[in-house]
C-alpha positions in Angstrom: 217.3 -65.7 243.1 214.3 -67.9 242.4 212.3 -69.3 245.3 209.5 -71.8 244.4 206.3 -72.1 246.7 204.1 -73.9 244.4 201.5 -76.4 245.6 203.2 -79.4 244.0 206.5 -78.3 246.0 204.2 -77.7 249.2 202.8 -81.3 248.8 206.1 -82.9 249.0 206.5 -82.3 252.6 205.3 -85.5 254.0 205.9 -86.7 257.6 208.6 -88.8 256.2 210.3 -86.1 254.6 210.0 -83.6 257.5 211.8 -86.1 259.7 214.3 -86.5 257.5 215.0 -82.9 257.0 215.4 -82.4 260.5 218.1 -85.2 260.8 220.0 -83.5 258.5 219.7 -80.0 259.9 220.7 -81.1 263.4 224.0 -82.5 262.1 224.2 -79.5 259.5 224.6 -81.8 256.7 223.1 -79.9 253.6 220.0 -81.6 251.7 218.4 -80.6 248.9 216.2 -81.9 245.8 218.1 -83.1 242.9 218.1 -83.5 238.9 214.3 -84.5 237.7 212.3 -83.8 240.3 213.8 -80.3 240.2 212.8 -80.3 236.8 209.5 -81.4 236.8 208.5 -79.1 239.8 209.6 -76.1 238.0 207.0 -77.1 235.2 204.6 -77.2 237.8 204.3 -81.1 237.6 204.3 -83.6 240.4 207.7 -85.5 240.3 207.0 -89.3 240.0 210.2 -90.1 242.0 212.4 -87.6 244.1 216.4 -87.7 244.5 217.9 -85.9 246.8 221.5 -84.9 247.3 223.6 -84.1 250.2 227.1 -83.1 251.4 227.1 -85.9 253.9 229.2 -88.7 252.9 227.7 -92.3 252.8 229.0 -93.2 255.9 228.1 -89.9 257.6 224.4 -90.5 256.6 224.4 -94.3 257.8 226.0 -93.4 261.3 223.2 -90.4 261.4 220.4 -92.7 260.3 221.3 -95.7 262.4 221.5 -94.0 265.7 218.4 -92.3 265.1 216.5 -95.5 264.5 215.6 -95.2 261.1 215.8 -98.5 258.9 218.4 -98.5 255.6 217.4 -100.2 252.7 220.2 -102.0 251.0 220.0 -100.9 247.4 223.5 -101.8 246.5 224.0 -98.0 245.8 226.4 -97.2 248.4 229.6 -97.5 246.1 227.9 -94.9 243.8 227.4 -93.1 247.2 223.4 -93.6 247.9 221.6 -94.3 250.9 218.0 -95.3 251.3 216.6 -94.8 254.2 213.0 -95.6 255.3 210.7 -93.2 257.5 206.9 -93.1 257.6 206.5 -96.0 255.0 208.3 -93.9 252.3 211.7 -94.4 251.1 214.0 -91.7 250.3 216.9 -92.2 248.0 220.0 -89.7 248.8 223.0 -89.4 247.2 226.6 -88.0 248.4 227.5 -84.9 246.0 230.1 -86.4 243.8 232.6 -85.9 241.3 233.4 -88.5 238.2 237.3 -89.5 238.5 237.4 -91.9 235.6 234.8 -92.3 232.9 234.8 -95.3 230.0 231.6 -94.3 228.4 229.3 -96.6 230.3 230.3 -96.0 233.9 232.0 -94.0 236.3 234.4 -94.2 239.2 233.0 -91.4 241.7 235.2 -88.8 244.3 233.0 -87.5 247.1 232.7 -83.6 247.4 230.9 -80.8 249.1 230.9 -78.5 245.8 227.2 -78.4 244.3 228.3 -76.7 241.4 230.9 -79.8 240.9 228.2 -82.2 241.3 225.8 -80.3 238.7 228.7 -80.3 236.5 229.0 -84.0 235.8 224.9 -84.1 235.4 224.0 -84.5 231.5 221.4 -81.7 230.7 221.1 -78.5 231.8 217.0 -78.9 232.9 218.5 -81.7 234.9 221.2 -80.1 236.6 219.6 -78.0 239.1 219.2 -78.4 242.8 216.1 -76.9 245.1 216.8 -76.0 248.4 214.1 -77.6 251.1 213.1 -73.7 251.4 212.1 -73.7 247.8 215.4 -71.7 246.8 216.7 -72.6 243.2 220.6 -73.6 242.8 221.0 -73.2 239.2 224.7 -73.2 237.9 224.5 -73.8 234.1 221.0 -71.6 233.2 218.8 -75.1 233.1 215.7 -72.5 234.4 216.1 -70.5 231.4 216.6 -73.3 228.9 213.4 -75.2 230.7 211.6 -72.0 230.3 212.9 -71.4 226.6 212.4 -75.0 226.1 215.6 -75.6 224.9 217.9 -79.0 225.5 221.4 -78.7 225.9 224.1 -80.6 227.0 226.1 -78.9 230.3 229.3 -77.7 229.2 230.5 -79.3 226.3 228.4 -81.7 224.6 231.3 -84.2 223.2 232.6 -84.3 226.9 229.4 -85.2 228.2 228.5 -87.7 225.7 231.8 -89.6 226.2 231.3 -89.8 229.9 228.3 -91.8 229.0 227.2 -92.8 225.5 223.4 -93.4 226.2 223.4 -89.5 226.7 222.8 -89.1 223.2 219.3 -91.0 223.4 218.6 -88.9 227.0 219.2 -85.7 224.8 216.6 -87.2 222.4 214.2 -88.0 225.0 214.0 -84.9 226.9 213.8 -83.3 223.4 210.8 -85.2 222.9 209.5 -84.2 226.3 210.7 -80.4 226.5 211.3 -78.8 223.0 208.3 -77.3 221.2 209.1 -77.9 217.9 211.2 -80.1 215.7 214.6 -79.3 214.3 215.8 -76.6 217.3 219.0 -77.9 217.8 222.3 -76.2 218.2 224.3 -77.3 215.0 227.4 -77.9 217.5 225.3 -80.6 219.7 224.0 -82.5 216.3 227.9 -82.4 215.6 229.0 -84.2 218.6 226.2 -86.6 218.4 227.3 -87.8 215.2 231.3 -87.8 215.7 230.1 -90.1 219.1 227.4 -92.1 217.4 229.6 -95.2 217.4 230.2 -95.3 221.2 226.5 -96.6 221.4 227.9 -99.9 220.2 229.1 -100.7 223.7 226.3 -99.9 225.5 224.1 -102.7 226.5 220.7 -103.4 224.6 218.5 -103.2 227.9 219.8 -99.9 228.5 219.1 -98.6 224.8 215.8 -100.0 224.7 214.3 -98.1 227.8 215.3 -94.7 226.5 214.2 -95.9 223.1 210.9 -96.6 224.2 210.4 -93.4 226.0 211.4 -91.3 222.5 208.9 -93.6 220.4 206.0 -92.4 222.4 207.2 -89.1 223.2 206.5 -85.8 221.4 208.5 -85.5 217.7 209.2 -89.1 217.3 209.3 -88.5 213.4 211.7 -86.0 213.4 213.8 -87.6 216.1 213.8 -91.0 214.6 215.1 -89.5 211.1 218.0 -87.7 213.1 219.0 -90.8 214.4 219.3 -91.8 210.7 220.8 -88.4 209.5 223.4 -88.8 212.7 224.2 -92.5 211.8 222.9 -93.6 215.3 220.5 -96.0 213.7 222.7 -98.7 213.2 224.2 -99.0 216.5 221.1 -99.6 218.2 219.7 -102.0 216.3 217.3 -100.5 213.8 217.6 -101.7 210.3 219.9 -99.5 207.7 217.4 -99.3 205.1 214.4 -98.5 207.8 211.5 -97.4 205.7 210.9 -94.1 206.4 207.6 -93.3 204.4 205.8 -95.8 206.1 207.1 -94.5 209.3 205.7 -91.1 208.1 202.2 -92.2 207.9 202.1 -94.4 210.9 203.5 -91.7 213.4 200.5 -89.4 211.5 197.9 -92.3 212.0 198.9 -92.8 215.7 199.0 -89.3 216.9 196.3 -89.5 219.6 195.9 -93.3 219.9 198.7 -94.2 222.6 200.1 -97.1 221.2 202.9 -99.2 222.4 206.3 -98.0 221.5 206.7 -101.3 219.2 203.9 -100.7 217.1 205.2 -97.3 216.2 208.9 -98.9 215.7 207.7 -101.7 213.6 206.7 -99.5 210.7 210.5 -98.9 210.1 210.8 -102.5 209.4 210.0 -104.1 205.9 210.6 -107.2 206.8 210.6 -110.2 209.7 214.2 -110.2 209.7 214.1 -106.6 211.2 212.4 -107.4 214.3 214.3 -110.4 215.0 217.4 -108.1 214.6 216.2 -105.8 217.0 215.8 -108.5 219.6 219.3 -109.4 219.0 220.5 -106.2 219.7 218.0 -104.8 222.5 216.4 -108.0 223.9 213.3 -107.0 223.7 210.6 -108.8 225.7 208.8 -111.8 224.2 205.7 -109.9 224.2 207.1 -106.8 222.1 208.7 -109.1 219.4 205.7 -111.2 219.0 203.7 -107.7 218.6 206.6 -106.6 216.0 206.5 -109.9 213.9 202.3 -110.0 214.0 202.1 -106.3 212.9 204.9 -107.4 209.7 203.0 -110.0 208.8 199.5 -108.8 209.0 199.4 -104.9 208.4 199.0 -105.2 204.6 196.3 -107.9 204.1 194.3 -107.5 207.3 192.1 -104.4 206.7 188.5 -103.3 207.2 185.9 -104.8 205.0 184.0 -102.7 202.5 180.1 -102.3 203.1 178.4 -102.2 206.2 180.8 -104.3 208.5 184.0 -102.9 208.3 185.6 -104.4 211.4 184.3 -107.9 210.6 187.8 -109.4 208.9 189.4 -108.1 212.6 186.6 -109.9 214.6 186.9 -113.0 212.4 190.5 -112.9 213.0 190.0 -113.0 216.7 187.4 -115.4 216.7 189.7 -117.9 214.8 192.7 -117.2 216.6 194.1 -119.8 219.4 196.1 -117.1 221.3 195.5 -115.6 224.1 196.2 -111.6 223.6 195.1 -111.5 219.7 192.5 -108.8 221.0 195.3 -106.7 222.0 197.6 -107.1 218.8 194.4 -106.2 216.8 194.0 -103.2 218.7 197.5 -101.9 218.1 197.4 -103.0 214.4 194.1 -100.8 214.2 196.2 -97.9 215.5 199.0 -98.9 213.3 196.5 -98.4 210.4 194.8 -95.2 212.0 191.5 -96.9 212.4 190.4 -94.8 215.1 186.6 -95.2 214.7 186.9 -99.1 214.4 189.7 -99.3 217.4 187.0 -97.9 219.8 184.0 -100.1 218.4 186.7 -102.9 219.0 187.0 -101.9 222.6 183.4 -102.0 223.2 183.1 -105.4 221.5 183.1 -108.5 223.9 184.4 -111.6 222.6 181.1 -114.0 221.8 181.3 -117.2 223.0 180.0 -120.2 221.1 176.8 -121.5 222.3 176.9 -125.1 221.4 179.4 -127.5 223.2 179.8 -131.5 222.3 177.5 -132.4 225.3 174.6 -130.5 223.5 175.2 -133.0 220.4 175.3 -136.3 222.5 172.0 -135.4 223.9 170.9 -135.1 220.0 172.2 -138.4 219.4 175.5 -137.7 217.9 177.9 -140.6 219.5 181.1 -140.6 217.9 183.8 -138.3 219.0 184.9 -137.7 215.4 181.3 -136.9 214.1 181.1 -134.3 217.2 184.4 -132.7 216.0 183.5 -132.6 212.7 179.6 -131.2 213.6 180.8 -128.5 215.7 183.1 -127.4 213.2 180.6 -127.0 210.8 178.4 -125.4 213.2 180.7 -122.9 214.2 181.3 -121.8 210.4 177.4 -121.3 210.3 177.6 -119.5 213.4 180.6 -117.0 212.0 178.5 -116.6 209.0 175.4 -115.2 210.9 178.4 -112.7 212.6 178.0 -114.8 215.5 174.5 -114.2 216.3 172.9 -117.4 215.9 172.0 -119.0 219.2 171.7 -122.7 220.3 168.5 -123.4 219.3 169.0 -121.9 215.8 172.1 -124.0 215.3 170.9 -127.5 216.6 168.1 -126.9 214.1 170.7 -126.1 211.9 172.5 -129.5 212.5 169.2 -131.5 211.5 169.2 -129.9 208.1 173.1 -130.7 207.9 
């Protein structure tokens, strides 16, 4: 039996968790850490959020917390068996052990149980199916710890059964593969077969749920390998990707962006050949307006907006930003530079502050230009001169320029 006593594990024992643990102990209900947090702790990471599992039913938990004067937060999780309690400024999400009675590929009807193994059995992947006692004792019914150490991603039990309970698990398989597996291509053939046979099930999953998983895949490891798999296993069409995705461009761009922390949309856009590909993705996945605009921007400008030959390679990008009337052009240009793999220019642009045009209409009136129309024309001409100078000319130089004009 394995007992965890790492600093990350010790650090979980806040006053809040100590109080929760005491309450459960008094009532003889078992309480353990579940799922992803166990996986993170065993990998030596501090978990982002912690889920707890217990043998106590929601009714028993409510009774116990209420009589101890603990505040409960109503997160509508109760019908799935989850109670959220707030102690010492901290929320604790605690879920009763359960068995899926009926599943339709999207959600399940559950029945409560006190059998830890039965609960582990309905979880998706072996690395997510472990429990950790508050004494550090590991409960691992499906060799999740072995798989984690060997960097193997496997479904609990039969892959096809797990997938049919919730088709989104196909994408979760890819996401954790990108997070944990050491090298591309290390899959069990039977798993890939099960994914291929069930790919169509993704058609019934909401776009929002798919997009959450897909974004994480796009910024994880092995993204090139995993997206190619999506095409090979006939998944692409059910999640809004173009059937004739540009895999050569995708190859090129995934190499370009390796250390540049691109947005998920930047990576994905390399598959797209035309604007309609972005629109179709949006129809299927309901991406945000900002994501859609970034995709359209990259498709439109990735070819012709490129660095200049000569001493000022960044100039075309700077000019584009200066001419643009939109607020977030700067961040879109940064994504374009990542897409193009221009690491040095990206750093240069991030250090550049957008200069502000030194002349105003007020200055021109002082010089005797009175009609609004003339002021507009003069400002436009001065802006052009200023741009030619690389935005270096100051107010004096520009105004003396006006006299010549």
